[in-house]
N, C-alpha and C positions, 0 to 999 in steps of 0.2 A: 617450922621455921622458916623464915625468909632469907634468901641467900644475900650476900654482900652486895652484889649487883644492886637487889631490888633496893636496899637500904640507900644507895647512893644516890638514885634517882630523885626522891625527893628533897635531899640537899641540894642537888642542882638545879632544880627547879626554883627552889626558895634561894640560891645564889642568883638565878637570871632575873626573879622578881626583886629582889633587893638592888641589883645593878640598875633595873628600868625604875625603880622606884623614884629617886631623887628627880628626874625629868619630867615623870608624869606628876609627879607632887608640885613642880614648879610652874607647869602648865595651868595646873588647877586651879594654884594659889593665884596665878597672874589672872585667870578669869574670874575668879571670884573678887579679887580686889576690883578689877573694871566693873563688875555688875555692883558690887555695894557700893562704890564710889557713883555710880550713875545712878542708883537709885538714891543717895543721898543726895545730889544733887537737883534731881526731882522733888524732892522732898522740901528742899529749900525753896526752890520757887512754888511750892504749894503753900508753904508757909507765911507767904508774903505776895496774897492774890492781887492784890491791888496793884502793887509796883508790877508785877508779871505781865498780867493783864495789859497796863500801859503800854511795855515795852511789845508786847505781842501785836497789839492794836497799830501801832507804829509801824512796824516791819510789815503788818497785813496789807495797810495802805500804801506801802512804799512797794510793796510786791505786786499787789493786784493792779495798779495803776498801769505800767508798761504791759502786763498780759491783756488786758482787757484792749489797751489799743491794739496788740498784736493780733488779738481774737476778731477785732473790727476790720484791721487791714487783709487778713487771710477771707473773712466772708468778701470784701471788696474784689480783691482780686479772684474770688471764685465768679463772681457775678462778671466780671470784666472778661474772665475766660469764655462764660458761656455767652456772652455777647458776639466775641470774637469767632468761637464755632459756628453761630447762625449767622454771620456777614456774608450777604449776597452782593455782586457787582452788577449794575446793569448798565448796558451798552444800547444805546439809540443808534439806530441806523440812518442811513442817507435818505432823504425824502424821496427820490427818484430810484430809489433800490427796489426791483421787484421782488416777489415772493420766494421765486427760485434762486435767486441770486441770494437772499437770506438764509434760504436752507443751506444754500452751500457753504454759507458764512458760519454758519452754525455747526457745519461738521468742521469745519477747521479750527475753530475756537474749541469744540470739543475733544479735539486730537491732542491738544497740549498737556504735559504731564502735569500740572498744576490745576488741573480744572476736572472736578469730580459729576459736573452734569451742566447742562444748558437746556434752557427751554425756550422757546421761540415762540412769541407773542405776536401774530401778525397784526397791523393795522386794524382790520376792521373787527375783528375780535376784541379789542383794546376800546375801540370806540362804543361796541356794543356794551361790554361792561360798564363802560363809564357811564354812557346812558341810563343803565340799569340803577347804578348805584349812586349817582348825582342827584337825580331828581332834575336834570335840566334838560328833560328830554324835549319840549316844547323849543327852546332856545337852540339846542342844537340841530333843528329841524331847517333853521334857516342858513346852515352852513352850504356852500356849495360844493366843497370837497371835505374828505376826512383829513384833519391837521396832524392826525398822531403819525408817528413812525412806527417801523417794525422795531421790534424790541428782545433783546438777549436777555434773560435772566441766568446769571453764571453763579454756579456755586465751587467756590474753591475747593481743593483736595484738604483734608486733614492737615495736614503739614504746613500748607500753605495759609491756614486760618489766623493769621497773625497779622499786625500792622505791616513789617516789611513785606510779609508775603503777598500781603493783598495789593501793595504799592506796586509791587514787580509785576502782577497780574494785570493791573491796569495799563502800567506801561506798554506791557504785551499786546494787549486787545487793541488798544489804541494805534498800535501800526497797521493794524487791519485796514486794507482799502476797503470803504462801504461804509465804516465807522464812523458817523458823527461826532459822539459825546459819548465818554463814559462817567458814570456817576457812581461815586461810593463816598457816604458820609464817615472818614474817619478821622475828622479832627475831635470830635468829642472824645473820640476811643484813644486817641493819643494823648490829648490833656488829660484823661482819667488814669492812663498808664503813667504819665509824669507825675499827678497827684500822687497815685498810691507809691511809687518809688521815693518821693520825697517823702512822704508819712512813714513809708519803712525806716528809712535813715533816722527820721526822727526820733522815732521809738525806739532803735537799739542805740541811739544817743543817751535816751533818756532813761532806759533800762541800764543803761550801764553808771548814769549818775546816781541814780537810785539803789543799785547795789553799792556804791561807794557809800552814799547816805546809811544804810543799813549795819554795813561794815562799822562803820565809826559810831552808830549807835550802840552796837552790840559791845564794840571796842571801850566804849566810855563806861557801860553798864558793868561790866567784867573788870574795870579799873577801880569803880567804887566798890565792888566786892572784895579784891586784893585788898584796899585799905581797909574794909571792916576786918577782914581777917588777917591782919598782919601781926597780931601776937601768936595765932596758930600757926602760919606760916612758919615765923621764926621758931617755936618751939619743934617743928617738923624737920626744919633744918638743922637744929640742935642733936637732934638724935639721929642723925644720919640719913634723912629722906633726900631721894635722889630729887635733881632738877623735873622728872619725869613724873616722879611720883607727886610731886609738887603743885605740879602744874594740870594735874589730870583732872582735879574736881571742875576747874574753870574751863578746861575745853567742853566736858559734858556741859556746863551751864549754857554755854556758848551755842552748842547744839540743841539742848533743849528749847532755848531761845527761838532758834531759827525752825523747829518744828511746830511750835506754836505758832509762831509768826506765818509760816506755810499753811496751818491749817484755817486761821483767820481768813487770809488772802484769798482760800479756795471757796470758804463762805462767803465772803465778799463778792465774789465774781457771779459764782450761783444765786445769790440773791439779786445782783444786779439784773443778772440776765434773765429772770424768772419776772421782775418789775417791769424792763424795757421790752421783752419779747410777745406782749400783746400788741401795745401802739405800733412797734416795727411792723408786724405782720399787717396791721391795719393799713397804714401808711403804703407798704409796697403792694398790698392788694387793690389801692386805689391807682397806683401806677401800673397796675397788671404785670408785676414784677416778683421775681420769686425769691428775692432778696431777703436772707432770715440772718439773724445773729448765731453763730456757732459756739457752743460751749467746749470747756476740755473735756479731753476724752480720758480714759484712764489712766492712759500712757503719759497725758499732758499733765494731770493732777498729781501723779506719782513725781514725776518731773519736778513741779513746781514744789512740792515737799522737799525733793531731796536737795535741790540748789538752795532752797532757803536754809536748809541746816547746813549747807556746806559755807554759806556767808556768815551762817551764827559762829559756826566753827572756826573760820579765819579770823572774824574780828575778835573771837576770844585769843587766839593763838597771838593775834598783834598784840593784843594789849598785856598779855603773859609774857611774853618777850620784852617788852619794853618796860614794863614796870617791876616784873617778879624778879628780875635779877639784881635789882636795886634795893630790894630786902636780904640782907645778910644777918648772920647771928652776931657781928661784931656790934650791930646797933645797941645791944643788950648792954654789953660793958660799956659803951659809949653813953646810953641813957643813965 
């Protein structure tokens, strides 16, 4: 026979379960409703495939264009950084400077903190190399003396391999006695950097404008959906449906539109990259360049889809906020 204490324990457990059950039931009901609404919203889009595909296509093109330009800009910046990293400064020494003085000058230049290495090419070695590579050996025999100066090939430190760093290095080398001229062709690199900066700002401006266009497209689509379901919304409000309950299907619809638009944008980017990669590689090979178009990484693809869903949700929220509040149960009596 069980004791009174043993009989009380099951009752205490059942009481604790009854006290926790309403919260658990409320959470389960809330999640179930969200799942049901999400599935129903996706089913509505599936039942109108043509209209859904048109909206997804518009969103995909609007999202793919700025992302493609950003990828192109990233590739150009990578090439620019590679050219900057391989930049070298050439210092031509005075004609009357002896080889010993040139060697001393080389040591002084190498002692600078922004210099990684210095190579001295004496004038006789330079003339011999030019004679071998130019094919003008017979013409060079008529020269009375070597016209070439001693030359220093200077490699900047990694931290100085920028346009500003190289300019500072050139200014410092020009101050050494015995240096006749310093040459480095940074004009084209500065123009490229200016162009990429301008392109970057233009791309972000375009991305902002197209994001606004996406929000407006989704907002107009959701507005039409609200109008088509006006009676359903009135009935839901008459039976006590809250604003959150009424707007929930439209927010999920906007998110599904965003998801579809993001997937379409990703597909357009991958197809464009596949179509252009071959000609771009052949063109880069003709110029002996390592330029290549870089596609989206996994994180970039995920970010594209998440941003697309957020834009779709934002467009739906704006449309719901503006048009749903105008639908009130009093319209039934007035009609």
